[in-house]
N, C-alpha and C positions, 0 to 999 in steps of 0.2 A: 504494500500500500504506500502511495506517495505521501510524504509529509507536507504540511502546510506551515506557514509562518504566521506569527501574531505581529501586528504592526509595531514598528519601533516606537519607543515611548521616551519622550524627553521628560526628565525629572530634575528636581532641585538636587544639586550635588550632595546636600546633607541627607536626603532620602536615599540616594545610592549608597552613601557611606554607611548609613544605618543598616541597610540591607546586607552589605558586605560584612558588617560587624557581627551579624548573627548567623552567618553561614557556618554549617557544621563541617567537620573534617571531610575533605573530599567532595564537598558540595560546591557546585558552581553557581554563579549568579543566575545563569540561564535556567538551571534545574530548579532553583529556588522560586524563580518567577513562574515557571511552568507548574510547580506544585501549588503555588499560591492561587493561580488561576483555577486549577482543578478543584481545590478546596472551596473556593468561592462559588464555583458553579454548583457543587454539591450542596453548599449551604443555601443557596438561592432555590434550588430544587426542593430542599427540605422545607423552606419557608413557604413556597408555593403550595406544597402538599398540605402543610399545616393549615394554611388559610382555607384551602379547598375543603378540608375536613371540618373546619369550624363553620364555614358557610353551609355545608351540608347538614351539620348538626343543628344549626339555627333554623334552616328550612324545615327539618323534621320536627323540631320543637314547635314551630308555628303550625304545622299541619296537625300535630297531635295535641297541642295545647299542654304539652308536658314540660313545664318549667319548674325550676327549683328556686326557692327564695335565696337571695344572696346571703342573708344572715345564716341560713341553714348550711350553706356551702362553707362559709367562713368558720362556723362552729365546728364542722367536721374537720376542716384543715387544722384548726387549733387543737382539736383532740388528737389528730394524727401526730402533730408536732410534739405535744405533751408526751404521748406514748414513746416516740422516738427518743426524746430527751431522757425519759425514765430508763429506757433500755441502755442508752449510752452511759448513764451514770452507774450502772451495775458493774 
């Protein structure tokens, strides 16, 4: 398969230096940039999927009239946190 290129990117010298400063042993700036682009693509795909699930849940709740009171949800979260803190203290 043929490879493609990503457009050249002009950046402030301080940004380039910061990127070079965090390179790991054997890592090139090009590989760092490629990995960063891949990670951001995945993050944005995850965001899109999260939003889609949220919108679908909203639509289902509207159809069913199945809503939870915010106070009930917050109380359940408080209870879960208290349980986790008790377990961690043991």
